[in-house]
C-alpha positions as CSV (number, residue, x, y, z in Angstrom):
1,M,14.8,2.5,22.1
2,S,12.0,0.2,22.8
3,L,8.4,-0.4,21.8
4,Q,5.9,1.0,24.3
5,L,2.1,0.8,24.5
6,A,0.1,4.0,24.2
7,Q,-1.8,5.2,27.3
8,W,-5.0,6.0,25.2
9,D,-7.5,4.0,23.3
10,G,-7.4,4.0,19.6
11,E,-10.1,5.4,17.4
12,Y,-12.5,3.6,15.1
13,Q,-12.7,4.8,11.5
14,D,-16.1,4.6,9.7
15,L,-16.3,2.1,6.9
16,I,-16.9,3.7,3.5
17,T,-18.0,1.5,0.6
18,W,-17.2,2.1,-3.0
19,E,-20.8,3.1,-3.7
20,Q,-20.7,5.7,-0.9
21,L,-17.9,7.6,-2.6
22,T,-18.8,10.6,-4.7
23,D,-18.7,10.1,-8.5
24,A,-15.7,12.5,-8.5
25,A,-13.8,10.3,-6.0
26,R,-14.5,7.1,-7.9
27,V,-13.3,8.7,-11.2
28,A,-10.2,10.0,-9.5
29,L,-9.3,6.7,-7.9
30,N,-9.8,4.9,-11.3
31,D,-7.5,7.4,-13.0
32,N,-4.1,5.7,-13.3
33,A,-2.4,8.9,-14.4
34,K,-3.1,10.6,-11.0
35,F,-1.0,8.1,-9.0
36,G,2.0,7.5,-11.3
37,T,3.4,4.0,-10.7
38,A,1.3,3.5,-7.5
39,E,-1.7,1.2,-7.9
40,V,-5.0,1.7,-6.3
41,P,-5.9,-1.9,-5.3
42,F,-9.6,-1.4,-5.2
43,S,-10.0,0.5,-8.5
44,D,-12.2,-1.0,-11.2
45,T,-9.1,-2.0,-13.1
46,H,-7.3,-4.0,-10.3
47,Y,-10.0,-5.2,-7.9
48,E,-11.0,-8.4,-9.7
49,D,-7.4,-9.4,-10.2
50,H,-6.7,-8.9,-6.5
51,L,-9.7,-11.1,-5.6
52,D,-8.6,-13.8,-8.0
53,N,-5.1,-13.8,-6.6
54,A,-6.4,-14.0,-3.0
55,W,-8.5,-17.0,-3.7
56,P,-6.9,-20.3,-2.6
57,L,-5.9,-22.7,-5.2
C-alpha cells in the first residue's frame, strides 16, 4: 500500500462566516447538549478561549 496522488483537481469550499449562519444553526452549534462530549471550537462559549490559547506568549 502506498500514497498516490489523485488525478483530478480538488474543489474549493465557500467560506461561511458565523454571521451568515441562520439563527437556528448558531443556536444549535452553541447547544453543548447536542454534541455530548465533543466541543464546537467556534461556539460562543469556546471561541475566545481558543483565541487566547493561540496567542503567543
